[in-house]
C-alpha positions in Angstrom: 96.4 126.4 226.0 98.7 126.6 229.2 98.4 124.2 232.2 96.6 127.2 234.1 94.3 127.9 231.3 93.0 124.0 231.2 92.6 123.8 234.8 90.8 127.2 235.2 88.6 126.0 231.9 87.9 122.9 233.4 87.1 124.2 237.1 84.6 126.9 235.5 83.2 123.5 233.6 82.8 121.5 236.6 81.3 124.5 238.9 79.0 126.5 236.6 79.1 126.2 233.0 78.0 122.6 232.2 76.5 122.2 235.5 73.6 124.5 234.5 72.9 122.7 231.3 73.2 119.1 232.8 72.7 119.3 236.4 75.0 118.3 239.5 77.9 116.3 238.4 77.7 114.1 241.3 73.8 113.1 240.2 75.0 112.5 236.5 77.8 110.2 237.9 75.6 108.1 240.2 73.3 107.9 236.9 75.9 106.6 235.1 77.2 104.2 237.7 73.9 102.4 238.0 73.2 102.1 234.1 76.9 100.7 234.1 76.2 98.6 237.2 73.3 97.0 235.4 74.8 96.6 232.2 78.2 95.2 233.3 76.8 93.3 236.2 79.4 94.8 238.8 79.5 97.1 241.0 80.7 100.7 239.9 81.1 103.9 242.0 80.6 107.4 240.8 84.5 107.9 241.2 84.9 104.6 238.6 82.9 106.4 236.5 85.2 109.8 236.4 88.1 107.6 236.3 86.9 105.6 233.1 85.7 109.0 231.4 89.2 110.3 231.8 90.4 107.1 229.7 87.9 107.7 227.4 89.3 111.3 227.1 92.7 109.6 227.0 91.7 107.6 224.0 90.5 110.5 222.1 93.7 112.4 222.8 95.5 109.9 221.1 93.5 110.2 217.8 93.8 114.1 218.1 96.3 115.4 220.4 96.0 119.0 219.7 92.1 119.0 220.5 92.5 120.7 224.0 89.1 119.9 225.1 89.9 116.3 225.8 93.0 118.0 228.3 90.0 120.5 229.8 87.7 117.3 230.5 90.2 115.1 231.9 91.3 117.5 234.4 87.7 118.1 235.3 86.6 114.4 235.4 90.0 113.8 237.8 88.6 116.6 240.1 85.0 115.5 240.4 86.8 112.2 241.1 89.2 113.0 243.6 86.0 114.6 245.4 83.6 111.7 244.8 86.5 109.3 246.3 86.9 111.1 249.5 83.0 110.8 250.1 83.1 107.3 249.4 85.6 106.3 251.6 
């Protein structure tokens, strides 16, 4: 998979494909942040969730570097995280 394909696929996932199934990413990241805050006892922002999900995908890509979905998801989480970080400032 070429880099442009990774980015195009990630863009499709975070703007349409998965949004139709799972709702707005922002809402999901807020819900995850609230659950993690309660569980960990620390403050967690929506952009923190994106960063931590990227790290999850990094760990998975170490186990199976040929599985391109991990890289697509990293790009998608990074894009969402960048947008959310801007809003959080």
